[in-house]
C-alpha atoms as one frame of an Amber mdcrd trajectory, in Angstrom:
protein
 -46.780  35.602 -74.919 -48.781  38.222 -76.531 -47.383  40.912 -74.188 -43.541
  41.837 -74.145 -42.948  42.173 -70.563 -41.461  39.606 -68.146 -44.844  39.705
 -66.756 -48.451  39.911 -67.544 -49.377  42.234 -65.457 -47.804  44.808 -66.791
 -49.551  44.787 -69.790 -52.935  44.273 -67.363 -52.489  46.746 -65.154 -52.334
  49.807 -66.241 -51.281  52.379 -64.179 -48.464  50.174 -62.591 -46.470  53.606
 -63.618 -48.500  56.848 -62.341 -47.535  60.598 -60.847 -49.464  60.989 -57.996
 -52.036  63.321 -57.387 -52.872  63.261 -61.014 -54.044  66.354 -60.577 -53.266
  69.307 -58.604 -54.059  73.756 -58.209 -50.376  75.972 -57.544 -50.419  78.953
 -56.390 -47.590  81.065 -59.390 -43.798  80.502 -57.733 -44.980  78.350 -54.971
 -42.972  74.638 -54.370 -45.309  71.482 -55.164 -44.790  68.037 -53.751 -45.537
  64.944 -56.579 -44.610  61.864 -57.759 -43.762  58.897 -59.324 -45.062  55.688
 -57.929 -43.909  52.317 -59.527 -45.111  49.128 -58.780 -42.653  46.304 -60.231
 -44.403  43.720 -61.614 -41.151  41.518 -63.073 -40.420  37.567 -61.257 -37.193
  39.355 -60.064 -35.917  42.861 -59.072 -35.855  46.047 -61.265 -34.770  49.513
 -61.537 -36.514  51.702 -62.162 -35.108  55.241 -63.551 -38.277  58.267 -63.810
 -37.122  61.680 -65.936 -39.605  64.152 -65.376 -40.914  66.776 -67.815 -42.388
  70.692 -67.083 -44.531  72.644 -68.656 -43.439  75.862 -70.240 -43.145  78.274
 -67.131 -42.382  75.463 -64.564 -39.241  73.730 -62.818 -39.584  70.124 -61.866
 -36.674  69.570 -58.947 -34.472  66.987 -59.083 -36.072  65.906 -63.322 -34.521
  62.632 -62.732 -34.630  59.793 -60.068 -34.113  56.553 -60.079 -34.759  53.846
 -57.166 -35.042  49.697 -56.845 -38.353  47.794 -56.383 -38.289  44.374 -55.667
 -40.938  42.038 -57.331 -44.357  42.281 -56.636 -43.322  46.022 -54.610 -44.431
  49.731 -55.710 -41.906  52.487 -54.911 -42.385  56.145 -54.467 -39.940  58.501
 -56.133 -40.281  62.106 -55.160 -40.669  65.607 -57.044 -40.938  68.881 -56.052
 -43.045  71.002 -58.889 -43.280  75.370 -59.161 -45.814  76.839 -61.467 -43.490
  80.785 -62.097 -44.869  82.158 -66.133 -48.442  78.997 -66.724 -51.094  82.132
 -66.257 -53.291  82.106 -64.322 -55.660  78.909 -64.995 -54.031  77.320 -67.705
 -53.573  73.632 -66.979 -50.123  72.302 -67.803 -49.067  68.847 -68.559 -46.281
  67.175 -66.502 -44.981  63.930 -68.579 -42.531  61.462 -66.726 -40.521  59.200
 -69.355 -38.854  55.220 -67.368 -36.686  53.617 -67.787 -35.668  49.812 -66.728
 -34.235  47.128 -67.888 -34.076  47.665 -72.334 -37.369  49.757 -71.660 -37.535
  53.035 -72.481 -40.716  54.677 -72.583 -41.346  58.779 -73.443 -43.747  59.908
 -71.918 -45.336  56.845 -70.135 -47.764  58.707 -67.681 -48.665  62.778 -67.443
 -50.139  64.081 -64.161 -51.921  68.137 -64.586 -51.118  70.963 -63.213 -53.828
  74.195 -62.868 -52.714  77.437 -62.279 -54.818  79.590 -59.573 -54.105  83.190
 -58.306
């Protein structure tokens, strides 16, 4: 009753949705892989839609991806990022919006990207 979720572990597991790796170094113009990992704590199957937001000067492919997860199972949605115009040494933040059922969770998780020479 204390939590709005259909599974109490959503309230206990702050990493049920996360971007992996959390932090990485990227060379200008080079693509790097990242993924959003989601653990379905619900007692029923769920469909999760993730939209990634890149920092200014970066691009993401694809910007949106969806996947279904059985109860208690984790899914991984792959993405790619390329840093084009970040100043060398600067740190950018990638954020993820997550939609599932009636929930629309904006900037729910994040990842850090540092541009290296």
